[in-house]
PDB file of N, CA, C and O in Angstrom:
ATOM      1  N   MET A   1     -15.886  -3.474  -2.333  1.00  0.00           N
ATOM      2  CA  MET A   1     -14.470  -3.773  -2.248  1.00  0.00           C
ATOM      3  C   MET A   1     -13.827  -3.484  -3.591  1.00  0.00           C
ATOM      4  O   MET A   1     -14.450  -3.648  -4.640  1.00  0.00           O
ATOM      5  N   ALA A   2     -12.596  -3.060  -3.550  1.00  0.00           N
ATOM      6  CA  ALA A   2     -11.857  -2.753  -4.777  1.00  0.00           C
ATOM      7  C   ALA A   2     -11.613  -4.023  -5.575  1.00  0.00           C
ATOM      8  O   ALA A   2     -11.478  -5.112  -5.016  1.00  0.00           O
ATOM      9  N   ASP A   3     -11.558  -3.864  -6.898  1.00  0.00           N
ATOM     10  CA  ASP A   3     -11.314  -5.010  -7.766  1.00  0.00           C
ATOM     11  C   ASP A   3      -9.845  -5.404  -7.797  1.00  0.00           C
ATOM     12  O   ASP A   3      -9.519  -6.583  -7.938  1.00  0.00           O
ATOM     13  N   TYR A   4      -8.958  -4.424  -7.666  1.00  0.00           N
ATOM     14  CA  TYR A   4      -7.522  -4.694  -7.739  1.00  0.00           C
ATOM     15  C   TYR A   4      -7.016  -5.234  -6.411  1.00  0.00           C
ATOM     16  O   TYR A   4      -7.310  -4.679  -5.352  1.00  0.00           O
ATOM     17  N   VAL A   5      -6.256  -6.317  -6.473  1.00  0.00           N
ATOM     18  CA  VAL A   5      -5.664  -6.894  -5.272  1.00  0.00           C
ATOM     19  C   VAL A   5      -4.147  -6.824  -5.424  1.00  0.00           C
ATOM     20  O   VAL A   5      -3.588  -7.460  -6.318  1.00  0.00           O
ATOM     21  N   PRO A   6      -3.477  -6.066  -4.570  1.00  0.00           N
ATOM     22  CA  PRO A   6      -2.031  -5.909  -4.691  1.00  0.00           C
ATOM     23  C   PRO A   6      -1.275  -7.147  -4.219  1.00  0.00           C
ATOM     24  O   PRO A   6      -1.764  -7.919  -3.395  1.00  0.00           O
ATOM     25  N   SER A   7      -0.083  -7.314  -4.756  1.00  0.00           N
ATOM     26  CA  SER A   7       0.784  -8.404  -4.298  1.00  0.00           C
ATOM     27  C   SER A   7       1.372  -8.016  -2.943  1.00  0.00           C
ATOM     28  O   SER A   7       1.376  -6.835  -2.593  1.00  0.00           O
ATOM     29  N   PRO A   8       1.865  -8.978  -2.181  1.00  0.00           N
ATOM     30  CA  PRO A   8       2.510  -8.637  -0.907  1.00  0.00           C
ATOM     31  C   PRO A   8       3.681  -7.668  -1.090  1.00  0.00           C
ATOM     32  O   PRO A   8       3.923  -6.825  -0.226  1.00  0.00           O
ATOM     33  N   ASP A   9       4.409  -7.778  -2.206  1.00  0.00           N
ATOM     34  CA  ASP A   9       5.513  -6.859  -2.471  1.00  0.00           C
ATOM     35  C   ASP A   9       5.003  -5.438  -2.697  1.00  0.00           C
ATOM     36  O   ASP A   9       5.624  -4.474  -2.250  1.00  0.00           O
ATOM     37  N   GLU A  10       3.877  -5.310  -3.388  1.00  0.00           N
ATOM     38  CA  GLU A  10       3.282  -3.992  -3.614  1.00  0.00           C
ATOM     39  C   GLU A  10       2.815  -3.371  -2.302  1.00  0.00           C
ATOM     40  O   GLU A  10       2.968  -2.168  -2.091  1.00  0.00           O
ATOM     41  N   VAL A  11       2.250  -4.187  -1.429  1.00  0.00           N
ATOM     42  CA  VAL A  11       1.792  -3.692  -0.126  1.00  0.00           C
ATOM     43  C   VAL A  11       2.993  -3.169   0.661  1.00  0.00           C
ATOM     44  O   VAL A  11       2.924  -2.092   1.253  1.00  0.00           O
ATOM     45  N   ALA A  12       4.085  -3.921   0.671  1.00  0.00           N
ATOM     46  CA  ALA A  12       5.282  -3.511   1.404  1.00  0.00           C
ATOM     47  C   ALA A  12       5.916  -2.266   0.786  1.00  0.00           C
ATOM     48  O   ALA A  12       6.455  -1.426   1.506  1.00  0.00           O
ATOM     49  N   ALA A  13       5.857  -2.142  -0.528  1.00  0.00           N
ATOM     50  CA  ALA A  13       6.516  -1.037  -1.222  1.00  0.00           C
ATOM     51  C   ALA A  13       5.899   0.330  -0.920  1.00  0.00           C
ATOM     52  O   ALA A  13       6.589   1.346  -0.994  1.00  0.00           O
ATOM     53  N   VAL A  14       4.625   0.366  -0.584  1.00  0.00           N
ATOM     54  CA  VAL A  14       3.974   1.658  -0.334  1.00  0.00           C
ATOM     55  C   VAL A  14       3.840   1.977   1.151  1.00  0.00           C
ATOM     56  O   VAL A  14       3.141   2.918   1.526  1.00  0.00           O
ATOM     57  N   GLN A  15       4.498   1.205   1.982  1.00  0.00           N
ATOM     58  CA  GLN A  15       4.484   1.483   3.410  1.00  0.00           C
ATOM     59  C   GLN A  15       5.175   2.826   3.653  1.00  0.00           C
ATOM     60  O   GLN A  15       6.219   3.107   3.064  1.00  0.00           O
ATOM     61  N   THR A  16       4.598   3.642   4.512  1.00  0.00           N
ATOM     62  CA  THR A  16       5.159   4.967   4.790  1.00  0.00           C
ATOM     63  C   THR A  16       6.446   4.834   5.603  1.00  0.00           C
ATOM     64  O   THR A  16       6.705   3.773   6.171  1.00  0.00           O
ATOM     65  N   PRO A  17       7.249   5.882   5.666  1.00  0.00           N
ATOM     66  CA  PRO A  17       8.472   5.840   6.479  1.00  0.00           C
ATOM     67  C   PRO A  17       8.198   5.551   7.962  1.00  0.00           C
ATOM     68  O   PRO A  17       9.064   5.035   8.669  1.00  0.00           O
ATOM     69  N   ASN A  18       6.999   5.883   8.419  1.00  0.00           N
ATOM     70  CA  ASN A  18       6.643   5.609   9.814  1.00  0.00           C
ATOM     71  C   ASN A  18       6.157   4.187  10.031  1.00  0.00           C
ATOM     72  O   ASN A  18       5.851   3.804  11.161  1.00  0.00           O
ATOM     73  N   GLY A  19       6.081   3.398   8.965  1.00  0.00           N
ATOM     74  CA  GLY A  19       5.706   1.999   9.105  1.00  0.00           C
ATOM     75  C   GLY A  19       4.239   1.692   8.926  1.00  0.00           C
ATOM     76  O   GLY A  19       3.799   0.592   9.260  1.00  0.00           O
ATOM     77  N   GLY A  20       3.469   2.632   8.411  1.00  0.00           N
ATOM     78  CA  GLY A  20       2.041   2.404   8.223  1.00  0.00           C
ATOM     79  C   GLY A  20       1.639   2.542   6.769  1.00  0.00           C
ATOM     80  O   GLY A  20       2.483   2.537   5.872  1.00  0.00           O
ATOM     81  N   TRP A  21       0.354   2.665   6.550  1.00  0.00           N
ATOM     82  CA  TRP A  21      -0.202   2.863   5.219  1.00  0.00           C
ATOM     83  C   TRP A  21      -1.205   4.006   5.308  1.00  0.00           C
ATOM     84  O   TRP A  21      -1.827   4.213   6.350  1.00  0.00           O
ATOM     85  N   THR A  22      -1.360   4.738   4.228  1.00  0.00           N
ATOM     86  CA  THR A  22      -2.291   5.863   4.249  1.00  0.00           C
ATOM     87  C   THR A  22      -3.725   5.376   4.111  1.00  0.00           C
ATOM     88  O   THR A  22      -3.996   4.309   3.561  1.00  0.00           O
ATOM     89  N   ARG A  23      -4.615   6.179   4.621  1.00  0.00           N
ATOM     90  CA  ARG A  23      -6.042   5.879   4.512  1.00  0.00           C
ATOM     91  C   ARG A  23      -6.444   5.763   3.045  1.00  0.00           C
ATOM     92  O   ARG A  23      -7.216   4.881   2.669  1.00  0.00           O
ATOM     93  N   LYS A  24      -5.906   6.668   2.221  1.00  0.00           N
ATOM     94  CA  LYS A  24      -6.218   6.684   0.789  1.00  0.00           C
ATOM     95  C   LYS A  24      -5.756   5.390   0.110  1.00  0.00           C
ATOM     96  O   LYS A  24      -6.485   4.822  -0.703  1.00  0.00           O
ATOM     97  N   GLN A  25      -4.554   4.929   0.441  1.00  0.00           N
ATOM     98  CA  GLN A  25      -4.036   3.708  -0.171  1.00  0.00           C
ATOM     99  C   GLN A  25      -4.866   2.498   0.247  1.00  0.00           C
ATOM    100  O   GLN A  25      -5.206   1.659  -0.588  1.00  0.00           O
ATOM    101  N   LEU A  26      -5.188   2.406   1.516  1.00  0.00           N
ATOM    102  CA  LEU A  26      -5.995   1.279   1.987  1.00  0.00           C
ATOM    103  C   LEU A  26      -7.373   1.292   1.337  1.00  0.00           C
ATOM    104  O   LEU A  26      -7.905   0.242   0.978  1.00  0.00           O
ATOM    105  N   ALA A  27      -7.949   2.480   1.187  1.00  0.00           N
ATOM    106  CA  ALA A  27      -9.259   2.589   0.548  1.00  0.00           C
ATOM    107  C   ALA A  27      -9.206   2.098  -0.897  1.00  0.00           C
ATOM    108  O   ALA A  27     -10.156   1.482  -1.382  1.00  0.00           O
ATOM    109  N   ALA A  28      -8.095   2.370  -1.585  1.00  0.00           N
ATOM    110  CA  ALA A  28      -7.943   1.914  -2.965  1.00  0.00           C
ATOM    111  C   ALA A  28      -7.939   0.385  -3.045  1.00  0.00           C
ATOM    112  O   ALA A  28      -8.311  -0.188  -4.070  1.00  0.00           O
ATOM    113  N   TRP A  29      -7.525  -0.258  -1.982  1.00  0.00           N
ATOM    114  CA  TRP A  29      -7.511  -1.724  -1.916  1.00  0.00           C
ATOM    115  C   TRP A  29      -8.777  -2.279  -1.279  1.00  0.00           C
ATOM    116  O   TRP A  29      -8.934  -3.496  -1.174  1.00  0.00           O
ATOM    117  N   GLY A  30      -9.682  -1.404  -0.855  1.00  0.00           N
ATOM    118  CA  GLY A  30     -10.935  -1.842  -0.256  1.00  0.00           C
ATOM    119  C   GLY A  30     -10.842  -2.173   1.219  1.00  0.00           C
ATOM    120  O   GLY A  30     -11.698  -2.878   1.754  1.00  0.00           O
ATOM    121  N   ILE A  31      -9.813  -1.673   1.881  1.00  0.00           N
ATOM    122  CA  ILE A  31      -9.623  -1.930   3.311  1.00  0.00           C
ATOM    123  C   ILE A  31     -10.208  -0.754   4.089  1.00  0.00           C
ATOM    124  O   ILE A  31      -9.861   0.392   3.805  1.00  0.00           O
ATOM    125  N   PRO A  32     -11.094  -1.007   5.071  1.00  0.00           N
ATOM    126  CA  PRO A  32     -11.702   0.081   5.840  1.00  0.00           C
ATOM    127  C   PRO A  32     -10.698   0.758   6.768  1.00  0.00           C
ATOM    128  O   PRO A  32      -9.641   0.210   7.080  1.00  0.00           O
ATOM    129  N   TRP A  33     -11.058   1.954   7.196  1.00  0.00           N
ATOM    130  CA  TRP A  33     -10.224   2.682   8.155  1.00  0.00           C
ATOM    131  C   TRP A  33     -10.928   2.755   9.486  1.00  0.00           C
ATOM    132  O   TRP A  33     -12.125   3.043   9.500  1.00  0.00           O
ATOM    133  N   PRO A  34     -10.289   2.521  10.583  1.00  0.00           N
ATOM    134  CA  PRO A  34      -8.933   2.019  10.682  1.00  0.00           C
ATOM    135  C   PRO A  34      -8.885   0.563  10.234  1.00  0.00           C
ATOM    136  O   PRO A  34      -9.865  -0.170  10.366  1.00  0.00           O
ATOM    137  N   PRO A  35      -7.747   0.156   9.707  1.00  0.00           N
ATOM    138  CA  PRO A  35      -7.671  -1.203   9.169  1.00  0.00           C
ATOM    139  C   PRO A  35      -7.812  -2.252  10.277  1.00  0.00           C
ATOM    140  O   PRO A  35      -7.150  -2.155  11.310  1.00  0.00           O
ATOM    141  N   PRO A  36      -8.665  -3.244  10.067  1.00  0.00           N
ATOM    142  CA  PRO A  36      -8.838  -4.284  11.082  1.00  0.00           C
ATOM    143  C   PRO A  36      -7.631  -5.215  11.135  1.00  0.00           C
ATOM    144  O   PRO A  36      -6.866  -5.316  10.177  1.00  0.00           O
ATOM    145  N   ALA A  37      -7.478  -5.877  12.246  1.00  0.00           N
ATOM    146  CA  ALA A  37      -6.390  -6.848  12.400  1.00  0.00           C
ATOM    147  C   ALA A  37      -6.498  -7.908  11.306  1.00  0.00           C
ATOM    148  O   ALA A  37      -7.590  -8.373  10.980  1.00  0.00           O
ATOM    149  N   GLY A  38      -5.369  -8.273  10.758  1.00  0.00           N
ATOM    150  CA  GLY A  38      -5.340  -9.325   9.752  1.00  0.00           C
ATOM    151  C   GLY A  38      -5.566  -8.853   8.327  1.00  0.00           C
ATOM    152  O   GLY A  38      -5.703  -9.678   7.424  1.00  0.00           O
ATOM    153  N   TRP A  39      -5.608  -7.546   8.100  1.00  0.00           N
ATOM    154  CA  TRP A  39      -5.910  -7.053   6.757  1.00  0.00           C
ATOM    155  C   TRP A  39      -4.843  -7.436   5.746  1.00  0.00           C
ATOM    156  O   TRP A  39      -5.170  -7.708   4.591  1.00  0.00           O
ATOM    157  N   ARG A  40      -3.564  -7.465   6.148  1.00  0.00           N
ATOM    158  CA  ARG A  40      -2.505  -7.850   5.195  1.00  0.00           C
ATOM    159  C   ARG A  40      -2.598  -9.330   4.838  1.00  0.00           C
ATOM    160  O   ARG A  40      -2.415  -9.697   3.677  1.00  0.00           O
ATOM    161  N   SER A  41      -2.876 -10.177   5.813  1.00  0.00           N
ATOM    162  CA  SER A  41      -3.058 -11.610   5.531  1.00  0.00           C
ATOM    163  C   SER A  41      -4.256 -11.835   4.626  1.00  0.00           C
ATOM    164  O   SER A  41      -4.226 -12.691   3.742  1.00  0.00           O
ATOM    165  N   TYR A  42      -5.308 -11.062   4.850  1.00  0.00           N
ATOM    166  CA  TYR A  42      -6.502 -11.142   4.025  1.00  0.00           C
ATOM    167  C   TYR A  42      -6.171 -10.795   2.568  1.00  0.00           C
ATOM    168  O   TYR A  42      -6.554 -11.523   1.652  1.00  0.00           O
ATOM    169  N   LEU A  43      -5.457  -9.678   2.358  1.00  0.00           N
ATOM    170  CA  LEU A  43      -5.091  -9.289   0.996  1.00  0.00           C
ATOM    171  C   LEU A  43      -4.184 -10.326   0.339  1.00  0.00           C
ATOM    172  O   LEU A  43      -4.333 -10.632  -0.844  1.00  0.00           O
ATOM    173  N   GLU A  44      -3.244 -10.863   1.113  1.00  0.00           N
ATOM    174  CA  GLU A  44      -2.330 -11.865   0.557  1.00  0.00           C
ATOM    175  C   GLU A  44      -3.084 -13.121   0.130  1.00  0.00           C
ATOM    176  O   GLU A  44      -2.819 -13.666  -0.942  1.00  0.00           O
ATOM    177  N   ALA A  45      -4.008 -13.581   0.946  1.00  0.00           N
ATOM    178  CA  ALA A  45      -4.803 -14.766   0.599  1.00  0.00           C
ATOM    179  C   ALA A  45      -5.646 -14.497  -0.640  1.00  0.00           C
ATOM    180  O   ALA A  45      -5.781 -15.356  -1.512  1.00  0.00           O
ATOM    181  N   LYS A  46      -6.206 -13.306  -0.707  1.00  0.00           N
ATOM    182  CA  LYS A  46      -7.010 -12.930  -1.868  1.00  0.00           C
ATOM    183  C   LYS A  46      -6.141 -12.858  -3.122  1.00  0.00           C
ATOM    184  O   LYS A  46      -6.577 -13.266  -4.198  1.00  0.00           O
ATOM    185  N   TRP A  47      -4.934 -12.350  -2.996  1.00  0.00           N
ATOM    186  CA  TRP A  47      -3.991 -12.255  -4.106  1.00  0.00           C
ATOM    187  C   TRP A  47      -3.601 -13.649  -4.617  1.00  0.00           C
ATOM    188  O   TRP A  47      -3.419 -13.851  -5.817  1.00  0.00           O
ATOM    189  N   ARG A  48      -3.476 -14.605  -3.687  1.00  0.00           N
ATOM    190  CA  ARG A  48      -3.145 -15.984  -4.075  1.00  0.00           C
ATOM    191  C   ARG A  48      -4.330 -16.704  -4.702  1.00  0.00           C
ATOM    192  O   ARG A  48      -4.185 -17.824  -5.194  1.00  0.00           O
ATOM    193  N   GLY A  49      -5.501 -16.073  -4.689  1.00  0.00           N
ATOM    194  CA  GLY A  49      -6.678 -16.666  -5.296  1.00  0.00           C
ATOM    195  C   GLY A  49      -7.493 -17.536  -4.368  1.00  0.00           C
ATOM    196  O   GLY A  49      -8.373 -18.271  -4.816  1.00  0.00           O
ATOM    197  N   GLU A  50      -7.211 -17.463  -3.082  1.00  0.00           N
ATOM    198  CA  GLU A  50      -7.970 -18.245  -2.114  1.00  0.00           C
ATOM    199  C   GLU A  50      -9.379 -17.673  -1.984  1.00  0.00           C
ATOM    200  O   GLU A  50      -9.607 -16.481  -2.186  1.00  0.00           O
ATOM    201  N   ASP A  51     -10.298 -18.535  -1.647  1.00  0.00           N
ATOM    202  CA  ASP A  51     -11.683 -18.113  -1.443  1.00  0.00           C
ATOM    203  C   ASP A  51     -11.798 -17.532  -0.041  1.00  0.00           C
ATOM    204  O   ASP A  51     -11.893 -18.263   0.945  1.00  0.00           O
ATOM    205  N   VAL A  52     -11.789 -16.217   0.030  1.00  0.00           N
ATOM    206  CA  VAL A  52     -11.881 -15.548   1.329  1.00  0.00           C
ATOM    207  C   VAL A  52     -13.205 -14.813   1.418  1.00  0.00           C
ATOM    208  O   VAL A  52     -13.729 -14.325   0.417  1.00  0.00           O
ATOM    209  N   GLY A  53     -13.722 -14.742   2.597  1.00  0.00           N
ATOM    210  CA  GLY A  53     -14.959 -13.992   2.815  1.00  0.00           C
ATOM    211  C   GLY A  53     -14.651 -12.518   2.855  1.00  0.00           C
ATOM    212  O   GLY A  53     -13.604 -12.078   2.380  1.00  0.00           O
ATOM    213  N   SER A  54     -15.551 -11.765   3.414  1.00  0.00           N
ATOM    214  CA  SER A  54     -15.301 -10.336   3.534  1.00  0.00           C
ATOM    215  C   SER A  54     -14.486 -10.059   4.793  1.00  0.00           C
ATOM    216  O   SER A  54     -14.478 -10.848   5.738  1.00  0.00           O
ATOM    217  N   LEU A  55     -13.821  -8.950   4.780  1.00  0.00           N
ATOM    218  CA  LEU A  55     -12.988  -8.557   5.910  1.00  0.00           C
ATOM    219  C   LEU A  55     -13.855  -7.820   6.917  1.00  0.00           C
ATOM    220  O   LEU A  55     -14.470  -6.808   6.584  1.00  0.00           O
ATOM    221  N   HIS A  56     -13.908  -8.317   8.137  1.00  0.00           N
ATOM    222  CA  HIS A  56     -14.748  -7.713   9.166  1.00  0.00           C
ATOM    223  C   HIS A  56     -13.894  -7.138  10.273  1.00  0.00           C
ATOM    224  O   HIS A  56     -12.848  -7.677  10.635  1.00  0.00           O
ATOM    225  N   ARG A  57     -14.368  -6.041  10.792  1.00  0.00           N
ATOM    226  CA  ARG A  57     -13.725  -5.426  11.938  1.00  0.00           C
ATOM    227  C   ARG A  57     -14.452  -5.913  13.182  1.00  0.00           C
ATOM    228  O   ARG A  57     -15.682  -5.918  13.228  1.00  0.00           O
ATOM    229  N   ASP A  58     -13.691  -6.319  14.185  1.00  0.00           N
ATOM    230  CA  ASP A  58     -14.299  -6.742  15.441  1.00  0.00           C
ATOM    231  C   ASP A  58     -14.731  -5.525  16.223  1.00  0.00           C
ATOM    232  O   ASP A  58     -13.901  -4.761  16.715  1.00  0.00           O
ATOM    233  N   GLU A  59     -16.019  -5.350  16.336  1.00  0.00           N
ATOM    234  CA  GLU A  59     -16.551  -4.232  17.098  1.00  0.00           C
ATOM    235  C   GLU A  59     -17.434  -4.793  18.211  1.00  0.00           C
ATOM    236  O   GLU A  59     -18.179  -5.752  18.007  1.00  0.00           O
ATOM    237  N   PRO A  60     -17.338  -4.187  19.376  1.00  0.00           N
ATOM    238  CA  PRO A  60     -18.142  -4.707  20.491  1.00  0.00           C
ATOM    239  C   PRO A  60     -19.632  -4.526  20.237  1.00  0.00           C
ATOM    240  O   PRO A  60     -20.063  -3.560  19.608  1.00  0.00           O
ATOM    241  N   ASP A  61     -20.389  -5.460  20.732  1.00  0.00           N
ATOM    242  CA  ASP A  61     -21.839  -5.371  20.693  1.00  0.00           C
ATOM    243  C   ASP A  61     -22.255  -4.204  21.594  1.00  0.00           C
ATOM    244  O   ASP A  61     -21.636  -3.978  22.634  1.00  0.00           O
ATOM    245  N   GLN A  62     -23.271  -3.479  21.215  1.00  0.00           N
ATOM    246  CA  GLN A  62     -23.712  -2.347  22.006  1.00  0.00           C
ATOM    247  C   GLN A  62     -24.042  -2.741  23.444  1.00  0.00           C
ATOM    248  O   GLN A  62     -23.830  -1.949  24.362  1.00  0.00           O
ATOM    249  N   ASP A  63     -24.549  -3.934  23.648  1.00  0.00           N
ATOM    250  CA  ASP A  63     -24.897  -4.368  25.000  1.00  0.00           C
ATOM    251  C   ASP A  63     -23.683  -4.491  25.894  1.00  0.00           C
ATOM    252  O   ASP A  63     -23.802  -4.330  27.108  1.00  0.00           O
ATOM    253  N   THR A  64     -22.509  -4.774  25.327  1.00  0.00           N
ATOM    254  CA  THR A  64     -21.322  -4.928  26.154  1.00  0.00           C
ATOM    255  C   THR A  64     -20.728  -3.586  26.564  1.00  0.00           C
ATOM    256  O   THR A  64     -19.855  -3.535  27.430  1.00  0.00           O
ATOM    257  N   LEU A  65     -21.186  -2.513  25.959  1.00  0.00           N
ATOM    258  CA  LEU A  65     -20.644  -1.196  26.297  1.00  0.00           C
ATOM    259  C   LEU A  65     -21.261  -0.615  27.567  1.00  0.00           C
ATOM    260  O   LEU A  65     -20.717   0.323  28.149  1.00  0.00           O
ATOM    261  N   PHE A  66     -22.385  -1.164  27.994  1.00  0.00           N
ATOM    262  CA  PHE A  66     -23.068  -0.587  29.147  1.00  0.00           C
ATOM    263  C   PHE A  66     -23.181  -1.567  30.286  1.00  0.00           C
ATOM    264  O   PHE A  66     -23.733  -1.233  31.334  1.00  0.00           O
TER     265      PHE A  66
END
C-alpha cells in the first residue's frame, strides 16, 4: 500500500470530468483496480488516523461460480 494518504479534498480535486478516478491515480494511493466499494471511506478513515485494516475486494468464492 502507498505511504501517502490523500485528504478527502485531494481525492475530490483529482476526479475526472466523467466523475471517476484514473487507474494510475488510484494506484498511487494504493487502491486496487477496479476500486472496491468503500475505497473513499477507507482512505478518509486512514487520513483521519483511524486504525483501519486492509482494503479487500469482495470476490465470489470459486465454489459459488459453478
